[in-house]
C-alpha positions in Angstrom: 53.3 19.8 -80.3 52.6 23.3 -78.6 53.0 26.4 -80.6 54.0 29.4 -79.3 55.7 33.1 -80.6 53.8 33.7 -84.1 52.7 30.1 -84.6 50.5 30.4 -81.1 48.6 33.3 -82.5 47.5 31.5 -85.7 47.1 28.9 -84.4 45.9 29.4 -80.8 45.9 26.6 -78.5 45.8 23.9 -80.7 48.1 21.0 -80.5 49.3 18.6 -83.4 50.6 14.6 -82.9 53.4 13.0 -83.9 53.2 9.3 -84.6 56.3 7.4 -83.6 58.4 8.0 -86.6 57.9 12.0 -86.1 58.7 12.1 -82.6 62.0 10.4 -83.5 62.8 13.0 -86.3 61.8 16.0 -83.7 64.6 14.1 -80.9 67.1 13.9 -83.5 66.6 17.7 -84.4 69.3 19.4 -82.2 72.0 16.7 -82.8 72.5 17.7 -87.0 72.7 20.3 -89.5 71.0 19.1 -92.0 68.4 17.2 -93.5 70.5 14.3 -94.9 72.4 14.0 -91.7 68.8 13.9 -90.2 68.1 10.9 -92.9 70.7 9.3 -91.8 70.1 9.3 -88.2 66.5 8.4 -89.2 67.9 5.6 -91.0 69.9 4.2 -88.3 66.6 3.5 -86.2 64.4 2.0 -88.8 64.9 -0.8 -90.9 63.8 0.7 -94.6 65.0 2.0 -98.0 67.3 5.1 -97.4 65.2 6.9 -99.6 62.5 6.0 -98.6 63.2 7.7 -95.3 64.8 10.7 -97.5 61.2 11.2 -98.3 59.9 10.6 -95.0 61.3 13.0 -93.7 61.5 15.8 -96.0 57.5 15.4 -96.1 57.8 16.0 -92.1 59.8 19.0 -92.3 57.9 20.3 -95.0 54.6 19.6 -92.9 56.1 21.3 -90.2 57.0 24.2 -92.2 53.7 25.2 -93.5 52.6 24.8 -90.3 55.4 27.0 -89.2 55.9 24.9 -86.2 59.4 24.4 -87.3 61.0 28.0 -89.0 63.5 26.8 -91.6 
């Protein structure tokens, strides 16, 4: 991820790396309207308990918001 706008000013040219699940989440973001929809789509990609997937998706999105990479 390469920040732009205000995030770029705050972080300069810093880059963030994401793991495989992070990439899946980012790829699916444009296709969904809610965090719940996103978690359901991610769950289709991975064999894990649904609650674990929901928690992971929520944690990832919170981290992006905290770093101002994803604006709520």
